[in-house]
C-alpha positions in Angstrom: -80.0 -129.0 -74.1 -80.2 -131.7 -76.7 -80.0 -130.8 -80.4 -83.5 -130.3 -82.0 -84.5 -133.0 -84.5 -87.5 -133.7 -86.6 -89.0 -135.7 -83.8 -89.2 -132.4 -81.8 -92.0 -130.1 -82.5 -91.4 -127.1 -84.9 -92.5 -124.8 -82.0 -88.8 -124.9 -80.9 -87.8 -123.0 -84.0 -90.6 -120.5 -83.7 -89.8 -119.9 -80.0 -86.2 -119.3 -80.8 -87.0 -116.9 -83.7 -89.2 -114.9 -81.3 -86.4 -114.6 -78.8 -84.0 -113.5 -81.6 -86.4 -110.8 -82.7 -86.9 -109.6 -79.2 -83.1 -109.4 -78.7 -82.6 -107.5 -81.8 -85.2 -105.0 -80.7 -83.3 -104.1 -77.5 -81.6 -100.8 -77.3 -78.1 -102.2 -76.6 -74.8 -102.0 -78.4 -74.7 -104.1 -81.6 -71.9 -106.4 -80.4 -73.6 -107.1 -77.1 -76.9 -107.8 -78.9 -75.4 -110.2 -81.5 -73.4 -112.0 -78.8 -76.5 -112.6 -76.8 -78.2 -113.9 -80.0 -75.5 -116.5 -80.4 -76.0 -117.6 -76.8 -79.7 -118.0 -77.5 -79.1 -120.1 -80.6 -76.7 -122.4 -78.8 -78.7 -122.9 -75.6 -82.2 -123.2 -77.3 -81.2 -125.3 -80.2 -78.5 -127.5 -78.5 -75.6 -126.3 -80.6 -72.1 -127.0 -79.1 -70.7 -123.7 -80.5 -72.1 -120.8 -82.4 -70.0 -118.1 -84.0 -70.0 -115.4 -86.6 -67.3 -114.1 -88.9 -67.6 -110.7 -90.6 -65.8 -109.4 -93.7 -63.2 -106.8 -92.9 -63.8 -104.0 -95.6 -60.1 -103.1 -95.4 -58.4 -106.5 -96.0 -61.5 -108.2 -97.5 -60.8 -111.2 -95.2 -63.2 -112.8 -92.8 -62.5 -112.2 -89.1 -63.8 -114.3 -86.2 -65.8 -111.5 -84.5 -68.4 -113.0 -82.2 -68.5 -116.4 -80.5 -70.4 -118.5 -78.0 -68.3 -121.5 -77.1 -67.4 -123.5 -74.0 -63.8 -122.6 -74.6 -62.2 -119.3 -75.5 -61.7 -118.7 -79.2 -58.4 -117.4 -80.7 -58.1 -114.6 -83.2 -58.6 -116.2 -86.6 -58.7 -114.7 -90.1 -60.3 -116.6 -93.0 -59.4 -116.0 -96.6 -62.2 -116.2 -99.3 -62.3 -119.6 -100.9 -60.2 -121.2 -98.2 -61.7 -123.6 -95.7 -65.5 -124.2 -95.3 -66.2 -120.7 -94.1 -64.1 -119.2 -96.9 -66.0 -121.2 -99.5 -69.4 -120.1 -98.0 -68.3 -116.5 -98.3 -66.9 -116.9 -101.8 -69.9 -118.8 -103.3 -72.7 -117.3 -101.1 -74.2 -120.8 -100.5 -74.6 -122.7 -97.3 -72.4 -125.7 -96.5 -73.1 -128.7 -94.3 -70.3 -130.9 -93.0 -72.0 -134.1 -91.6 -68.8 -135.0 -89.7 -65.9 -132.6 -89.4 -63.2 -135.3 -89.5 -64.5 -136.3 -93.0 -63.7 -132.9 -94.6 -60.0 -132.5 -95.4 -60.3 -128.7 -95.8 -61.9 -128.2 -92.4 -59.9 -125.5 -90.6 -59.7 -126.3 -86.9 -57.5 -123.6 -85.3 -60.3 -121.3 -84.3 -61.4 -123.4 -81.3 -58.7 -126.0 -80.9 -61.2 -128.8 -81.4 -59.8 -132.2 -80.3 -59.6 -135.2 -82.7 -62.4 -136.8 -80.7 -64.6 -133.7 -81.2 -63.9 -133.7 -85.0 -65.3 -137.3 -85.1 -68.4 -136.5 -83.0 -69.5 -133.1 -84.4 -71.0 -131.8 -87.6 -70.8 -128.3 -88.9 -73.3 -126.0 -90.6 -72.4 -122.6 -92.1 -74.7 -120.2 -93.8 -73.9 -116.8 -95.5 -75.0 -113.5 -94.1 -76.1 -111.5 -97.1 -76.8 -107.7 -97.2 -79.4 -106.7 -99.7 -79.1 -102.9 -99.4 -80.1 -100.9 -102.4 -81.0 -104.0 -104.4 -77.5 -105.4 -104.3 -76.7 -108.8 -102.7 -73.3 -108.8 -100.9 -72.0 -111.5 -98.6 -70.7 -109.7 -95.6 -70.2 -112.6 -93.2 -71.1 -116.1 -92.2 -73.1 -117.7 -89.3 -71.8 -121.1 -88.2 -72.6 -123.7 -85.6 -71.1 -127.0 -84.3 -73.8 -129.7 -83.9 -73.8 -133.3 -82.6 -74.0 -136.0 -85.3 -77.6 -136.1 -86.5 -79.3 -137.3 -89.7 -78.9 -135.3 -92.9 -82.6 -134.4 -93.0 -82.2 -132.8 -89.5 -79.1 -131.0 -90.6 -81.0 -129.5 -93.6 -83.7 -128.4 -91.2 -81.2 -126.5 -89.0 -79.6 -125.1 -92.2 -82.9 -123.6 -93.2 -83.5 -122.2 -89.7 -80.0 -120.6 -89.6 -80.6 -119.0 -93.0 -83.8 -117.4 -91.6 -81.8 -116.1 -88.6 -79.0 -114.8 -90.9 -81.6 -112.9 -92.8 -82.9 -111.3 -89.6 -79.5 -110.1 -88.5 -78.0 -109.0 -91.8 -78.8 -105.3 -91.2 -77.2 -105.4 -87.7 -74.1 -107.2 -89.0 -73.8 -104.6 -91.7 -73.8 -101.9 -89.1 -71.2 -103.7 -87.0 -69.1 -104.0 -90.1 -69.3 -100.2 -90.5 -68.2 -99.8 -86.8 -65.2 -102.1 -87.5 -64.2 -100.0 -90.5 -64.5 -96.8 -88.4 -62.4 -98.4 -85.7 -59.7 -99.4 -88.2 -59.7 -95.9 -89.6 -59.3 -94.2 -86.2 -56.5 -96.7 -85.3 -54.7 -95.8 -88.5 -55.1 -92.1 -87.8 -53.7 -92.6 -84.3 -56.9 -91.3 -82.7 -57.6 -94.4 -80.7 -55.5 -97.2 -79.3 -55.9 -100.9 -78.9 -56.2 -100.8 -75.1 -59.7 -99.4 -75.1 -61.1 -102.0 -72.6 -58.7 -101.3 -69.7 -60.3 -101.2 -66.2 -61.7 -97.9 -65.1 -59.8 -95.7 -62.7 -60.4 -96.4 -59.0 -61.5 -92.8 -58.2 -64.0 -92.6 -61.1 -67.5 -94.0 -60.4 -69.2 -95.2 -63.6 -72.1 -97.5 -62.8 -74.3 -96.1 -65.6 -74.1 -97.2 -69.2 -73.6 -93.5 -70.2 -70.5 -93.0 -68.0 -69.0 -96.3 -69.0 -69.2 -95.1 -72.6 -67.5 -91.8 -71.6 -64.6 -93.8 -69.9 -64.3 -95.9 -73.0 -63.9 -92.9 -75.2 -61.3 -91.5 -72.8 -59.4 -94.7 -72.9 -59.5 -94.7 -76.7 -58.2 -91.1 -77.2 -55.6 -91.1 -74.3 -52.7 -92.7 -76.1 -52.8 -90.3 -79.0 -51.9 -86.6 -79.2 -55.3 -85.6 -80.5 -56.9 -82.6 -79.0 -59.9 -83.5 -76.8 -63.0 -81.3 -76.2 -64.9 -82.2 -73.0 -68.5 -81.1 -73.1 -71.1 -81.1 -70.3 -72.7 -79.0 -67.5 -70.6 -77.6 -64.7 -69.8 -80.1 -62.0 -70.1 -83.3 -64.2 -66.4 -84.2 -63.7 -64.7 -82.7 -66.8 -61.5 -81.9 -64.9 -61.3 -85.4 -63.3 -61.7 -86.9 -66.8 -58.9 -84.7 -68.1 -56.7 -86.0 -65.3 -57.5 -89.5 -66.3 -56.8 -89.0 -70.0 -53.4 -87.4 -69.1 -52.5 -90.2 -66.6 -53.1 -92.9 -69.2 -51.3 -91.1 -72.0 -47.6 -91.4 -73.0 -47.2 -88.0 -71.4 -48.2 -89.3 -67.9 -44.7 -88.6 -66.5 -44.8 -85.0 -67.8 -46.7 -82.1 -66.2 -50.5 -81.6 -66.4 -51.1 -77.9 -66.2 -54.6 -76.6 -65.6 -56.2 -73.2 -66.3 -59.8 -72.0 -65.8 -60.2 -69.4 -68.5 -63.2 -67.9 -66.6 -61.1 -67.3 -63.5 -59.0 -64.5 -64.9 -59.8 -61.2 -66.7 -59.2 -61.2 -70.4 -56.3 -58.8 -70.2 -54.4 -61.3 -67.9 -55.2 -64.5 -69.8 -52.6 -64.0 -72.6 -49.9 -63.4 -70.1 -50.9 -66.5 -68.1 -51.0 -68.7 -71.2 -48.0 -67.4 -73.1 -45.9 -65.5 -70.5 -44.5 -62.0 -70.8 -41.2 -60.2 -71.0 -40.0 -57.9 -68.3 -41.4 -54.4 -68.8 -44.1 -55.6 -71.3 -46.8 -53.8 -69.3 -47.3 -52.0 -66.1 -46.5 -54.4 -63.3 -44.3 -56.8 -65.4 -41.3 -56.5 -63.2 -39.7 -59.7 -64.4 -39.9 -62.2 -67.3 -42.5 -64.9 -66.8 -42.9 -68.2 -68.5 -46.5 -69.0 -69.7 -48.4 -72.2 -69.1 -47.7 -73.4 -72.7 -44.0 -73.4 -71.8 -44.5 -74.9 -68.4 -46.6 -77.7 -70.0 -44.0 -78.4 -72.7 -43.9 -82.2 -73.4 -47.0 -82.6 -71.2 -50.7 -81.7 -71.2 -52.5 -78.3 -70.9 -56.1 -78.4 -69.7 -58.0 -75.3 -70.6 -61.3 -75.3 -68.7 -64.1 -73.0 -69.9 -62.3 -72.3 -73.2 -65.4 -70.5 -74.4 -64.5 -67.6 -72.1 -61.3 -66.8 -74.1 -61.1 -63.5 -75.9 -60.8 -63.5 -79.7 -57.2 -62.3 -79.5 -56.3 -65.1 -77.1 -58.2 -67.6 -79.3 -56.0 -66.6 -82.3 -52.8 -67.2 -80.3 -54.1 -70.6 -79.0 -54.8 -71.6 -82.5 -51.3 -70.7 -83.6 -49.9 -72.7 -80.7 -51.9 -75.7 -81.8 -51.1 -75.5 -85.5 -47.5 -74.2 -85.5 -46.4 -75.4 -82.1 -45.0 -71.9 -81.5 -45.8 -69.2 -79.0 -44.7 -65.6 -78.4 -44.5 -64.1 -74.9 -46.3 -60.8 -74.5 -43.9 -58.0 -75.3 -41.5 -60.3 -77.2 -40.9 -61.0 -80.9 -39.0 -64.2 -80.3 -40.9 -67.4 -81.0 -40.7 -70.4 -78.7 -41.3 -73.9 -79.9 -43.6 -76.0 -77.6 -45.0 -79.5 -77.7 -48.2 -79.5 -75.7 -51.2 -81.9 -75.8 -54.3 -79.8 -75.4 -57.5 -80.9 -73.5 -60.3 -78.3 -73.5 -63.6 -78.2 -71.6 -66.7 -76.1 -71.7 -70.3 -76.1 -70.6 -71.2 -73.4 -73.1 -72.9 -74.0 -76.5 -69.9 -73.2 -78.7 -72.0 -73.6 -81.8 -74.1 -70.6 -80.8 -71.0 -68.7 -80.0 -69.8 -69.4 -83.6 -73.0 -67.9 -85.0 -72.6 -64.8 -82.8 -69.0 -64.3 -83.7 -67.8 -64.9 -80.1 -65.7 -68.0 -81.0 -63.4 -68.5 -83.9 -64.6 -71.2 -86.3 -61.1 -72.3 -87.2 -60.2 -72.8 -83.5 -63.5 -74.7 -82.9 -62.6 -77.3 -85.5 -59.0 -77.6 -84.2 -60.2 -78.4 -80.6 -63.2 -80.4 -81.7 -61.1 -83.3 -83.0 -62.4 -85.8 -80.4 -65.4 -84.5 -78.5 -66.6 -86.3 -75.3 -69.9 -85.4 -73.8 -70.5 -86.0 -70.1 -74.2 -86.3 -69.4 -75.6 -84.5 -66.3 -76.2 -86.4 -63.2 -80.0 -86.2 -63.5 -79.7 -88.3 -66.7 -77.7 -91.1 -65.1 -79.4 -91.7 -61.8 -77.7 -95.2 -61.6 -74.6 -93.3 -60.6 -76.1 -91.4 -57.7 -76.0 -94.2 -55.0 -72.5 -95.5 -56.0 -71.2 -91.9 -55.9 -72.9 -91.3 -52.5 -71.2 -94.4 -51.1 -67.8 -93.3 -52.6 -68.1 -89.9 -51.0 -69.4 -91.3 -47.7 -66.3 -93.5 -47.5 -64.0 -90.6 -48.4 -65.4 -88.1 -45.9 -65.8 -90.6 -43.0 -62.1 -91.3 -43.3 -61.2 -87.6 -43.7 -63.2 -86.5 -40.7 -62.7 -89.6 -38.6 -66.4 -90.3 -38.4 -68.2 -93.6 -37.7 -70.9 -93.0 -40.3 -71.6 -96.4 -42.0 -74.5 -95.9 -44.3 -77.3 -93.8 -45.7 -80.9 -94.5 -44.6 -83.4 -95.7 -47.2 -85.6 -92.5 -47.1 -82.4 -90.4 -47.5 -81.4 -92.5 -50.5 -84.8 -92.0 -52.0 -84.5 -88.2 -51.5 -81.1 -88.2 -53.1 -82.3 -90.1 -56.1 -85.4 -87.9 -56.6 -83.5 -84.6 -56.5 -82.7 -83.0 -59.9 -79.0 -82.1 -59.1 -78.5 -78.8 -61.0 -74.9 -78.7 -59.6 -74.3 -82.3 -60.7 -71.6 -84.4 -59.1 -70.0 -81.4 -57.4 -73.2 -80.6 -55.6 -73.7 -84.2 -54.6 -70.2 -84.4 -53.2 -70.8 -81.2 -51.1 -74.1 -82.6 -50.0 -72.5 -85.8 -48.7 -69.7 -83.9 -47.0 -72.2 -81.7 -45.1 -74.2 -84.8 -44.1 -71.1 -86.5 -42.7 -70.1 -83.3 -40.8 -73.5 -82.9 -39.1 -74.3 -86.6 -38.6 -73.7 -87.7 -34.9 -74.8 -91.3 -35.4 -73.9 -94.2 -37.7 -76.6 -93.5 -40.3 -77.2 -90.4 -42.5 -80.9 -89.6 -42.4 -83.0 -87.1 -44.3 -82.6 -84.3 -41.8 -78.8 -84.5 -42.3 -79.2 -83.5 -45.9 -79.2 -79.8 -47.0 -82.5 -78.0 -47.0 -82.4 -77.6 -50.8 -83.0 -81.3 -51.1 -85.8 -81.5 -48.7 -89.5 -81.0 -49.2 -91.7 -80.2 -46.3 -92.9 -83.8 -46.2 -89.4 -85.4 -46.3 -87.8 -83.1 -43.8 -90.8 -82.9 -41.4 -90.6 -79.1 -41.5 -94.1 -78.3 -42.8 -95.6 -75.2 -41.3 -98.6 -77.1 -40.0 -96.7 -80.0 -38.6 -97.0 -80.5 -34.9 -94.3 -81.8 -32.5 -96.1 -85.2 -32.4 -96.4 -85.4 -36.2 -92.7 -84.6 -36.6 -91.7 -87.3 -34.1 -94.0 -89.8 -36.0 -92.2 -88.9 -39.3 -88.9 -89.7 -37.6 -90.2 -92.9 -36.1 -91.6 -94.0 -39.4 -88.2 -93.4 -41.1 -86.4 -95.5 -38.5 -88.9 -98.3 -38.9 -88.8 -98.4 -42.7 -85.0 -98.3 -42.7 -84.8 -101.2 -40.3 -87.4 -103.3 -42.2 -85.4 -102.9 -45.4 -82.2 -104.0 -43.7 -83.9 -107.1 -42.2 -85.8 -108.0 -45.4 -89.2 -107.4 -43.7 -88.4 -109.5 -40.6 -90.4 -107.6 -37.9 -89.0 -109.7 -35.1 -85.4 -108.9 -36.1 -86.3 -105.2 -36.6 -87.7 -105.3 -33.0 -84.4 -106.6 -31.8 -82.4 -104.0 -33.7 -84.6 -101.2 -32.5 -84.6 -102.5 -29.0 -88.4 -102.6 -28.7 -90.9 -105.4 -28.4 -92.4 -107.2 -31.4 -95.8 -105.9 -30.4 -94.7 -102.3 -30.7 -93.2 -102.9 -34.2 -96.3 -104.7 -35.3 -98.5 -101.9 -34.0 -96.4 -99.2 -35.7 -96.4 -101.1 -39.0 -100.2 -101.1 -39.0 -100.4 -97.5 -37.8 -98.3 -96.2 -40.6 -99.7 -98.5 -43.3 -96.2 -100.0 -44.1 -96.2 -102.9 -46.6 -93.8 -105.3 -45.1 -93.9 -107.7 -48.1 -92.1 -105.2 -50.4 -89.1 -105.3 -48.1 -89.1 -109.1 -48.4 -89.1 -108.9 -52.2 -86.3 -106.3 -52.0 -84.1 -108.8 -50.0 -84.9 -111.6 -52.5 -83.9 -109.4 -55.5 -80.7 -108.3 -53.7 -79.8 -111.8 -52.8 -80.3 -113.0 -56.4 -78.2 -110.1 -57.7 -75.4 -111.0 -55.4 -75.5 -114.6 -56.5 -75.3 -113.6 -60.1 
């Protein structure tokens, strides 16, 4: 799009401002929102490049944080007072460079602009000023590359960019806080630089919530910080613990697991810390505890809220002093274990009731990660179903290829109290009982099915039950063919007349399947 000039109506500025306001109102991460904002500015106003630098509170330098450019931008740091952007930051005043090649102080390394570009492009930079609590602090700068235009037009764009900078000042200040926190956590060794590595192949994370969980896991994995995984039973806490261990420096060392709820309290201490021969009835030989077995590796304690107070005290000592004592022994053993804990219980309520030690709570709650229940991330249901379907068709040598549309609707409507574990068991059962290539509603467990969906209502006749099955087949076929009744007739091996009759009989809206196909095609093209 060409650069806006005075010959163009002012409505272009207003339209872009409205889009900026709309983008800032979206409930998305700050960085994503501001990146989209730069794209809007460049595309609507005809800017060649748009980028933003933000002051790093630690070094007090400006860092190139967000860009929208035809070419990739390198990491660049600007010192206050140096270069055009540095001068804007130091003085707090906007600067216009009518032609880049005419300014001897123009720093060019951020985008590798060619000499030809320097002669053909101008530059506008405005400060981003935070006015919190009555103070005015320059926290960054918003800059654009523009084609050569008259100075009056450059001044118009400068004023427009100053308005935009005022709109985004609050969001930039928040992003600056996030940068400061990131630097603090890096310095503490809690997170690592490789936070954006690809997700594990066996971990399905289509929803935004689960992508955030994986990001947190990647951040904490390289450290030795204790992790507390929170969430309902069946959400995948053990799988996440395995991922954290596999991406940590201890990956080649053992990962030892213990479900604290699986053993009586009198045996937990022996299991964790070991025992000496003759320490109690039945202790016929000396046994190493799991802390010893996991030395140099990772120990995963599931349902840590079930530990007795005595066991909690010993776990606390093992974390703080890196020492343990076997039951029946006075000798201390040094261990180096990275601890990952998990619980579905409200530990804060246990603290108030005196069922959980406060000092242990704060020791294990260094880096909490909450895994939301499946009912709160329904975007994951279908990808999980497809993942489990592929897994069990291979395991049981079945020819099941897909799940019917009504069955998918049933799966997505269900509230899943057992979370991913229940979904996995559900798909496994469906594969086992399915004798065709498609999983249908009647292959799903009775707990998922209403009388209407399963055709098992007490007043349903044989003919009505057959009609329900017939309708399901027809809807599924029409969805696959994008509402093409002729193709559905071929697939179902019946005449077009019959398909047309059944569509009218059951009141099926064929057009919605055509729209579904269009949306699916568009999504694939994107």
